[in-house]
N, CA, C and O atoms as a MOPAC input file, in Angstrom:
PM7 MOZYME 1SCF
protein

 N    102.03300 1    87.55000 1   128.52200 1
 C    101.16400 1    88.03800 1   128.13000 1
 C     99.63800 1    88.53100 1   128.84400 1
 O     99.01700 1    88.14600 1   129.83500 1
 N     99.38400 1    89.62500 1   127.75300 1
 C     98.34000 1    90.02400 1   128.70700 1
 C     97.06700 1    89.56100 1   128.76600 1
 O     96.49900 1    89.47000 1   129.85400 1
 N     96.33300 1    89.13400 1   127.35300 1
 C     95.09600 1    88.54700 1   127.71200 1
 C     94.76900 1    87.23900 1   127.64900 1
 O     95.29300 1    86.58200 1   126.75000 1
 N     93.77200 1    86.52600 1   128.64700 1
 C     93.55700 1    84.94200 1   129.03200 1
 C     93.21500 1    84.48400 1   127.40700 1
 O     93.45900 1    83.33200 1   127.04800 1
 N     92.69100 1    85.38300 1   126.56300 1
 C     92.05300 1    85.00600 1   125.12400 1
 C     93.21800 1    84.74600 1   124.19000 1
 O     92.97500 1    84.24100 1   123.09400 1
 N     94.65500 1    85.09400 1   124.58000 1
 C     95.83600 1    84.96800 1   123.49600 1
 C     96.51300 1    84.01100 1   123.88900 1
 O     96.83600 1    84.02100 1   125.07600 1
 N     96.91100 1    82.97300 1   123.10300 1
 C     97.61500 1    82.00600 1   123.63800 1
 C     99.25500 1    81.62600 1   123.03200 1
 O     99.57200 1    81.37100 1   121.87100 1
 N    100.02900 1    81.68400 1   124.11400 1
 C    101.43200 1    81.33800 1   123.76700 1
 C    101.72700 1    80.22600 1   122.99300 1
 O    101.62300 1    79.06700 1   123.39300 1
 N    102.16100 1    80.62900 1   121.68600 1
 C    102.53400 1    79.78100 1   120.40000 1
 C    103.88700 1    79.31900 1   120.78600 1
 O    104.70100 1    80.22500 1   120.96100 1
 N    104.36600 1    77.92000 1   120.98200 1
 C    105.89600 1    77.78600 1   120.82200 1
 C    105.97900 1    76.64000 1   119.76200 1
 O    105.05000 1    75.84500 1   119.62500 1
 N    107.28300 1    76.57400 1   118.91300 1
 C    107.58300 1    75.33400 1   117.86400 1
 C    106.55000 1    74.25000 1   118.62300 1
 O    105.43200 1    74.07600 1   118.13800 1
 N    106.98200 1    73.49700 1   119.88300 1
 C    106.21600 1    72.44500 1   120.63300 1
 C    104.82500 1    72.44700 1   120.39500 1
 O    104.34100 1    71.39800 1   119.96900 1
 N    103.99800 1    73.53100 1   120.60600 1
 C    102.87900 1    73.44300 1   120.47700 1
 C    101.86800 1    74.22500 1   118.79700 1
 O    100.65300 1    74.28200 1   118.60300 1
 N    102.61500 1    74.52500 1   118.22100 1
 C    102.01000 1    74.85800 1   116.70800 1
 C    101.51600 1    74.09200 1   116.11500 1
 O    100.79300 1    74.55500 1   115.23200 1
 N    101.56200 1    73.02400 1   116.17900 1
 C    100.94100 1    72.07600 1   114.87500 1
 C     99.36200 1    71.67800 1   115.87200 1
 O     98.24700 1    71.98200 1   115.44700 1
 N     99.60300 1    70.93400 1   117.27100 1
 C     98.33200 1    70.85500 1   117.80200 1
 C     97.39900 1    72.27900 1   117.95700 1
 O     96.21000 1    72.28300 1   117.64100 1
 N     98.03500 1    73.37500 1   118.43900 1
 C     97.02900 1    74.31900 1   118.57900 1
 C     96.81500 1    75.30900 1   117.47500 1
 O     96.07100 1    76.26000 1   117.71500 1
 N     97.24900 1    75.22900 1   116.55800 1
 C     96.90700 1    75.91700 1   115.01800 1
 C     96.68200 1    75.49500 1   113.58200 1
 O     95.98000 1    76.01600 1   112.71500 1
 N     97.61900 1    74.19400 1   113.54100 1
 C     97.57800 1    73.49500 1   112.57000 1
 C     96.72200 1    72.37300 1   112.02000 1
 O     96.49400 1    72.02200 1   110.86200 1
 N     96.15200 1    71.73600 1   113.65900 1
 C     95.31700 1    70.94800 1   113.71100 1
 C     93.98400 1    71.12700 1   114.53800 1
 O     93.16800 1    70.41000 1   115.11700 1
 N     94.23100 1    72.67000 1   114.24500 1
 C     92.78300 1    73.28100 1   115.16200 1
 C     91.42900 1    73.18800 1   114.64800 1
 O     91.47300 1    73.19700 1   113.41800 1
 N     90.37300 1    73.11300 1   115.04100 1
 C     88.78800 1    73.07000 1   114.76000 1
 C     88.60700 1    74.31000 1   114.19500 1
 O     87.95400 1    74.41300 1   113.15700 1
 N     89.13200 1    75.33800 1   114.77600 1
 C     88.80800 1    76.64000 1   114.73600 1
 C     89.87800 1    77.68500 1   113.69300 1
 O     91.08500 1    77.48500 1   113.82300 1
 N     89.53400 1    78.51500 1   112.92400 1
 C     90.82100 1    79.14500 1   112.64000 1
 C     91.79800 1    79.82200 1   113.41000 1
 O     91.51900 1    80.07900 1   114.58100 1
 N     92.86300 1    80.14400 1   112.96000 1
 C     93.51900 1    80.74900 1   113.56500 1
 C     94.29600 1    82.03400 1   113.27200 1
 O     94.72600 1    82.23200 1   112.13600 1
 N     94.47600 1    82.85400 1   114.19600 1
 C     95.38000 1    84.01700 1   113.70500 1
 C     96.79300 1    83.74600 1   114.60000 1
 O     96.70300 1    83.42800 1   115.78600 1
 N     97.80900 1    83.86400 1   114.08100 1
 C     98.67900 1    84.17200 1   114.36200 1
 C     99.84200 1    85.57700 1   114.83100 1
 O    100.51900 1    86.10700 1   113.95100 1
 N     99.87700 1    85.76500 1   115.42900 1
 C    101.00400 1    87.15800 1   115.70800 1
 C    102.43400 1    87.01400 1   115.58800 1
 O    102.99100 1    87.22400 1   116.66600 1
 N    103.17100 1    86.74200 1   114.69600 1
 C    104.66900 1    86.77800 1   115.29600 1
 C    105.48100 1    87.94300 1   115.38500 1
 O    105.72700 1    88.75200 1   114.49100 1
 N    105.88800 1    87.93500 1   116.62200 1
 C    106.37200 1    89.32000 1   117.18400 1
 C    107.82000 1    88.54300 1   117.84500 1
 O    108.16000 1    87.36000 1   117.84900 1
 N    108.52300 1    89.87600 1   118.42400 1
 C    109.56400 1    89.43500 1   119.20200 1
 C    109.63000 1    91.15200 1   120.22200 1
 O    109.34100 1    92.31600 1   119.94700 1
 N    110.28900 1    90.28700 1   121.70600 1
 C    110.46500 1    91.43400 1   123.16400 1
 C    110.56800 1    92.73100 1   122.22400 1
 O    109.62900 1    93.52700 1   122.24300 1
 N    111.69800 1    92.97100 1   121.38800 1
 C    112.52800 1    94.29400 1   121.01600 1
 C    112.10800 1    94.81800 1   120.06700 1
 O    112.79400 1    95.73300 1   119.61000 1
 N    110.95500 1    94.50300 1   119.45000 1
 C    109.95300 1    95.23500 1   118.39400 1
 C    109.33300 1    96.29400 1   119.00400 1
 O    108.93500 1    96.03400 1   120.14000 1
 N    109.08600 1    97.61000 1   118.53700 1
 C    108.09900 1    98.58200 1   119.27800 1
 C    107.15700 1    97.97500 1   118.42100 1
 O    106.47500 1    97.11900 1   118.98500 1
 N    106.88900 1    98.18400 1   117.09900 1
 C    105.87800 1    97.79700 1   115.83300 1
 C    104.96200 1    96.48300 1   117.10700 1
 O    103.87900 1    96.55500 1   117.68700 1
 N    105.71600 1    95.73800 1   117.09800 1
 C    105.02500 1    94.36300 1   117.98900 1
 C    103.90600 1    94.96900 1   118.92700 1
 O    102.67900 1    94.98500 1   118.82000 1
 N    104.94600 1    95.56000 1   120.08100 1
 C    104.29500 1    95.74200 1   120.69300 1
 C    102.88200 1    96.86500 1   120.80400 1
 O    101.92200 1    96.59300 1   121.52500 1
 N    102.94500 1    97.95100 1   120.09000 1
 C    102.03900 1    98.65200 1   119.10100 1
 C    100.80000 1    97.80500 1   118.88900 1
 O     99.70200 1    98.11600 1   119.35000 1
 N    100.99500 1    96.88600 1   118.28000 1
 C     99.77700 1    95.87200 1   117.65700 1
 C     99.31200 1    94.93300 1   119.03000 1
 O     98.21700 1    94.37500 1   119.08100 1
 N    100.03200 1    94.88100 1   119.80200 1
 C     99.55800 1    93.96600 1   121.04800 1
 C     97.93000 1    94.08700 1   121.32900 1
 O     97.09400 1    93.18500 1   121.28200 1
 N     97.69400 1    95.88800 1   121.72100 1
 C     96.31500 1    96.08000 1   122.59400 1
 C     95.37300 1    95.16900 1   121.21500 1
 O     94.60100 1    94.26100 1   121.52100 1
 N     95.59700 1    95.59500 1   119.68800 1
 C     94.50800 1    94.78000 1   118.83700 1
 C     94.34700 1    93.75900 1   119.00300 1
 O     93.26700 1    93.28500 1   119.35400 1
 N     95.75200 1    92.89400 1   118.72400 1
 C     95.49300 1    91.70400 1   118.82400 1
 C     94.88300 1    90.97200 1   120.26600 1
 O     94.46600 1    89.81400 1   120.24400 1
 N     94.88800 1    91.58200 1   121.18000 1
 C     94.29300 1    91.47300 1   122.13100 1
 C     92.73000 1    91.60800 1   122.26600 1
 O     92.03000 1    90.88600 1   122.97500 1
 N     92.34800 1    92.51400 1   121.57500 1
 C     91.11600 1    93.15400 1   121.34800 1
 C     90.25100 1    91.85900 1   120.15800 1
 O     89.12600 1    91.36000 1   120.14600 1
 N     91.26900 1    91.74100 1   119.43100 1
 C     90.60100 1    90.87000 1   118.45200 1
 C     90.21500 1    89.26500 1   119.06500 1
 O     89.15600 1    88.74600 1   118.71200 1
 N     91.09300 1    88.59100 1   119.93600 1
 C     91.26900 1    87.30700 1   120.62100 1
 C     89.74600 1    87.67700 1   121.96100 1
 O     89.08900 1    86.69300 1   122.30200 1
 N     89.46100 1    88.72600 1   122.41500 1
 C     87.92400 1    89.01900 1   123.21700 1
 C     87.26400 1    88.81900 1   122.16900 1
 O     86.56000 1    87.81000 1   122.13700 1
 N     87.29200 1    89.58200 1   121.18500 1
 C     86.26900 1    89.95600 1   120.29500 1
 C     85.36300 1    88.24300 1   119.61900 1
 O     84.20400 1    87.87100 1   119.80600 1
 N     86.37900 1    87.64000 1   118.91700 1
 C     86.64100 1    86.47600 1   118.33100 1
 C     86.62400 1    85.02200 1   119.29100 1
 O     86.79600 1    83.91500 1   118.78000 1
 N     86.44300 1    85.18100 1   120.40300 1
 C     86.73900 1    84.41600 1   121.47800 1
 C     85.67600 1    83.13400 1   121.33100 1
 O     84.46800 1    83.33400 1   121.20500 1
 N     86.24600 1    81.82900 1   121.35900 1
 C     85.35800 1    80.93800 1   120.64000 1
 C     85.00600 1    80.41100 1   119.07400 1
 O     84.35000 1    79.44000 1   118.69800 1
 N     85.39700 1    80.98700 1   118.66200 1
 C     85.23900 1    81.14400 1   117.28800 1
 C     86.28700 1    81.16900 1   116.14200 1
 O     86.08200 1    80.89900 1   114.95900 1
 N     88.04900 1    81.74200 1   117.03200 1
 C     89.13300 1    82.26400 1   116.27500 1
 C     89.73600 1    82.00500 1   117.23800 1
 O     89.33500 1    82.38000 1   118.34000 1
 N     90.95700 1    81.23200 1   117.06900 1
 C     91.96500 1    80.67000 1   118.12900 1
 C     93.03000 1    82.13900 1   117.74400 1
 O     93.26100 1    82.60800 1   116.62900 1
 N     93.36600 1    82.45500 1   118.64100 1
 C     94.68400 1    83.59300 1   118.36400 1
 C     95.75600 1    83.52700 1   119.69300 1
 O     95.69500 1    83.34300 1   120.90900 1
 N     96.73300 1    83.78800 1   118.68600 1
 C     97.86900 1    83.26600 1   119.27900 1
 C     99.10800 1    84.24200 1   119.19000 1
 O     98.82000 1    85.20500 1   118.48000 1
 N    100.38500 1    84.29700 1   119.68100 1
 C    101.34800 1    85.16400 1   119.79800 1
 C    102.55400 1    84.17000 1   119.96800 1
 O    102.67000 1    83.28100 1   120.81100 1
 N    103.55600 1    84.58400 1   118.81700 1
 C    104.55300 1    83.58000 1   118.87500 1
 C    105.98400 1    84.41000 1   118.75400 1
 O    106.14600 1    85.23900 1   117.85800 1
 N    107.02100 1    84.10700 1   119.75100 1
 C    108.14200 1    84.68900 1   119.87200 1
 C    108.88100 1    84.06100 1   118.97700 1
 O    109.11500 1    82.85400 1   119.03100 1
 N    109.36000 1    84.94000 1   117.96800 1
 C    110.07100 1    84.45200 1   116.58800 1
 C    111.64900 1    84.34500 1   117.48600 1
 O    112.36600 1    83.40600 1   117.13900 1
 N    111.96500 1    84.89100 1   118.14700 1
 C    114.01000 1    84.71300 1   118.93100 1
 C    113.50500 1    83.48600 1   119.47900 1
 O    114.38900 1    82.63100 1   119.43300 1
 N    112.19000 1    82.95700 1   120.09400 1
 C    112.54600 1    81.89000 1   121.14100 1
 C    112.18800 1    80.56200 1   120.42700 1
 O    112.60800 1    79.43300 1   120.68300 1
 N    111.02400 1    81.09200 1   119.15800 1
 C    110.65500 1    79.94300 1   118.51700 1
 C    111.02400 1    80.15300 1   117.21700 1
 O    110.13700 1    80.62400 1   116.50400 1
 N    112.20600 1    79.91100 1   116.65000 1
 C    112.68500 1    79.76600 1   115.34100 1
 C    112.28300 1    78.86300 1   114.21200 1
 O    112.00700 1    79.40100 1   113.14000 1
 N    112.23100 1    77.87900 1   114.29100 1
 C    111.61900 1    76.52200 1   113.72900 1
 C    110.23300 1    77.10500 1   112.78100 1
 O    110.12600 1    77.27800 1   111.56700 1
 N    109.36000 1    77.29000 1   113.78600 1
 C    107.79600 1    77.88100 1   112.87000 1
 C    107.82400 1    78.88300 1   112.13800 1
 O    107.18900 1    78.90400 1   111.08400 1
 N    108.78800 1    80.21400 1   112.67700 1
 C    109.37300 1    81.18700 1   111.94700 1
 C    109.85700 1    81.18700 1   110.74600 1
 O    109.67400 1    82.09400 1   109.93400 1
 N    110.54500 1    80.11100 1   110.53900 1
 C    111.53500 1    79.90800 1   109.60100 1
 C    110.41100 1    78.91300 1   108.18900 1
 O    110.49800 1    78.88200 1   106.96100 1
 N    109.54000 1    78.30500 1   109.08900 1
 C    108.95100 1    77.46200 1   108.32900 1
 C    107.89400 1    78.23200 1   107.37600 1
 O    107.52400 1    77.86900 1   106.26000 1
 N    107.58200 1    79.14500 1   107.94500 1
 C    106.69500 1    80.19400 1   107.29600 1
 C    106.98800 1    81.35000 1   106.57100 1
 O    106.21800 1    82.09600 1   105.96700 1
 N    108.52500 1    81.41600 1   106.74300 1
 C    109.05000 1    82.56200 1   105.69100 1
 C    108.98300 1    83.76600 1   106.71100 1
 O    108.35500 1    84.74500 1   106.30800 1
 N    109.40200 1    83.82000 1   107.66500 1
 C    108.37900 1    84.60700 1   108.45300 1
 C    110.50100 1    85.77100 1   108.46900 1
 O    111.59700 1    85.53800 1   108.97900 1
 N    109.98200 1    86.77600 1   107.68700 1
 C    111.24800 1    87.90100 1   107.41300 1
 C    111.36700 1    88.84100 1   108.28200 1
 O    112.39700 1    88.96700 1   108.94400 1
 N    110.16400 1    89.76100 1   108.42100 1
 C    110.08000 1    90.70200 1   108.99200 1
 C    109.13900 1    90.57100 1   110.02900 1
 O    108.35600 1    89.62700 1   109.91800 1
 N    109.02100 1    91.40000 1   111.14600 1
 C    107.99100 1    90.90500 1   112.25700 1
 C    107.29400 1    92.47400 1   112.51300 1
 O    108.03100 1    93.35700 1   112.07400 1
 N    106.24600 1    92.89500 1   113.02700 1
 C    105.34700 1    91.77100 1   112.74400 1
 C    104.67200 1    91.29400 1   112.11000 1
 O    103.92800 1    92.03500 1   111.46800 1
 N    104.53600 1    89.76000 1   111.91800 1
 C    103.88100 1    89.22200 1   111.11600 1
 C    102.50100 1    88.54800 1   111.28000 1
 O    102.39000 1    87.64300 1   112.10700 1
 N    101.57900 1    88.88800 1   110.63200 1
 C    100.24400 1    87.93100 1   111.36000 1
 C     99.59400 1    86.96800 1   110.26300 1
 O     99.45600 1    87.39700 1   109.11800 1
 N     99.25200 1    85.86900 1   110.54500 1
 C     99.14400 1    85.10700 1   109.65000 1
 C     97.85500 1    84.15400 1   110.09800 1
 O     97.74400 1    83.40100 1   111.06500 1
 N     96.75900 1    84.52700 1   108.83700 1
 C     95.92600 1    83.69900 1   109.31400 1
 C     95.67300 1    82.11500 1   108.86600 1
 O     95.87600 1    81.76500 1   107.70300 1
 N     95.29600 1    81.35400 1   109.70500 1
 C     95.18300 1    79.93800 1   109.31100 1
 C     93.84500 1    79.54700 1   109.22900 1
 O     93.01200 1    79.98600 1   110.02200 1
 N     93.48400 1    78.52400 1   108.07100 1
 C     92.10800 1    77.65300 1   108.08100 1
 C     92.11900 1    76.42200 1   107.91900 1
 O     92.56500 1    76.27300 1   106.78200 1
 N     91.89900 1    75.40900 1   108.36300 1
 C     91.93400 1    74.07800 1   108.28900 1
 C     93.81700 1    73.77900 1   107.65700 1
 O     94.32300 1    73.66600 1   106.54000 1
 N     94.18600 1    73.75800 1   108.64200 1
 C     95.90800 1    73.71300 1   109.09100 1
 C     96.56100 1    74.60800 1   107.79900 1
 O     97.78000 1    74.45300 1   107.72600 1
 N     95.94700 1    75.58600 1   106.68400 1
 C     96.62100 1    76.15300 1   106.02900 1
 C     96.83300 1    77.43600 1   105.78500 1
 O     95.84500 1    78.15100 1   105.62000 1
 N     97.83900 1    77.87000 1   105.72800 1
 C     97.90800 1    79.78400 1   105.73900 1
 C     96.96300 1    80.24200 1   104.71100 1
 O     96.77700 1    79.51200 1   103.73700 1
 N     96.44900 1    81.17100 1   104.79300 1
 C     95.28900 1    82.00400 1   104.05500 1
 C     95.74900 1    83.21500 1   103.90700 1
 O     96.02000 1    83.49800 1   102.74000 1
 N     95.93800 1    84.06400 1   104.72000 1
 C     96.44500 1    85.41300 1   105.02800 1
 C     97.57700 1    85.75200 1   105.42000 1
 O     98.12000 1    84.97700 1   106.20700 1
 N     98.11300 1    86.65500 1   105.13200 1
 C     99.36800 1    87.17900 1   105.72500 1
 C     99.59300 1    88.34500 1   105.73600 1
 O     99.34300 1    88.99800 1   104.72300 1
 N     99.96200 1    88.76800 1   106.52000 1
 C    100.02700 1    90.63300 1   106.86500 1
 C    101.75500 1    90.84200 1   107.53800 1
 O    102.27600 1    90.31500 1   108.52100 1
 N    102.24100 1    91.71600 1   106.64900 1
 C    103.53300 1    91.93500 1   107.09700 1
 C    103.72100 1    93.39400 1   107.63900 1
 O    103.76100 1    94.24800 1   106.75300 1
 N    103.82100 1    93.75700 1   108.69200 1
 C    103.91300 1    95.32900 1   109.52700 1
 C    102.62000 1    95.83200 1   110.35500 1
 O    101.47000 1    95.39400 1   110.37300 1
 N    103.01100 1    96.52800 1   110.79200 1
 C    101.56200 1    97.09200 1   112.00500 1
 C    100.46900 1    97.39300 1   110.52600 1
 O    100.54000 1    97.78300 1   109.36100 1
 N     99.31100 1    96.82000 1   111.71200 1
 C     97.72900 1    96.72200 1   110.92400 1
 C     96.85700 1    97.40300 1   111.62200 1
 O     96.92400 1    97.85300 1   112.76600 1
 N     95.87400 1    97.44400 1   110.67700 1
 C     94.90100 1    98.47300 1   111.25400 1
 C     93.91900 1    97.34500 1   111.57400 1
 O     93.77200 1    96.37700 1   110.82700 1
 N     93.21600 1    97.52600 1   112.78700 1
 C     92.36100 1    96.51600 1   113.36600 1
 C     91.51600 1    95.94100 1   112.29800 1
 O     91.57200 1    94.82200 1   111.78900 1
 N     90.54200 1    97.16000 1   112.01000 1
 C     89.57700 1    96.98200 1   110.75800 1
 C     89.93200 1    96.05400 1   109.43800 1
 O     89.09200 1    95.43800 1   108.78200 1
 N     91.36700 1    96.08400 1   109.18400 1
 C     91.76600 1    95.53600 1   108.10800 1
 C     91.83600 1    93.92500 1   108.55400 1
 O     91.70700 1    93.07500 1   107.67300 1
 N     92.03900 1    93.53300 1   109.92400 1
 C     92.21200 1    92.26800 1   110.41600 1
 C     90.95900 1    91.49200 1   110.32900 1
 O     90.96600 1    90.27300 1   110.15900 1
 N     89.86000 1    92.21200 1   110.44800 1
 C     88.65600 1    92.12000 1   110.91700 1
 C     88.47400 1    91.86100 1   109.76700 1
 O     88.50900 1    90.69800 1   109.36600 1
 N     88.35400 1    92.39000 1   109.36300 1
 C     88.02300 1    92.08800 1   107.47500 1
 C     88.36800 1    90.92800 1   107.10100 1
 O     87.41400 1    90.16700 1   106.93500 1
 N     89.05800 1    90.63900 1   106.96800 1
 C     90.08700 1    89.24300 1   106.98700 1
 C     89.52900 1    88.30900 1   107.81100 1
 O     89.23600 1    87.24000 1   107.27600 1
 N     89.41000 1    88.37900 1   108.43700 1
 C     88.99300 1    87.12600 1   109.74800 1
 C     87.24600 1    86.89600 1   109.39000 1
 O     86.78800 1    85.77800 1   109.15100 1
 N     86.65900 1    87.77400 1   109.40200 1
 C     85.72600 1    87.77700 1   108.95500 1
 C     85.16800 1    86.86400 1   107.43900 1
 O     84.18100 1    86.15000 1   107.25700 1
 N     86.19100 1    87.23700 1   106.61300 1
 C     86.31700 1    86.07900 1   105.60300 1
 C     86.21900 1    84.84600 1   105.62000 1
 O     85.41300 1    84.25100 1   104.90500 1
 N     86.97400 1    84.29500 1   106.39100 1
 C     87.38500 1    82.80600 1   106.52300 1
 C     86.78900 1    82.10600 1   107.55900 1
 O     87.04800 1    80.90300 1   107.58800 1
 N     85.61400 1    82.81600 1   108.93700 1
 C     84.85000 1    82.25800 1   109.61200 1
 C     83.74500 1    81.88500 1   108.79000 1
 O     82.79300 1    81.27400 1   109.27600 1

């Protein structure tokens, strides 16, 4: 993981880090072999820095963590889900523009 502000999420820590978190969370579901996922990484890292302390930002490798991916019906990657209060509030599938993600984040903060 490239940024200290981006959490590495797993099936084991997802409940605690995302669903039970006091702050809203953005989760990037990705895989190592996915080129659009790699293209999205700088955007995810930038958002993590900009919203540090107000929004948890994490990446979850869907190949290594299938339980959570199945639970949230991740059928294509990259998929980005915004969570607030343990609930999924927005879901984006495919490569996203930073402005669109910021707009959705600002709505839930």
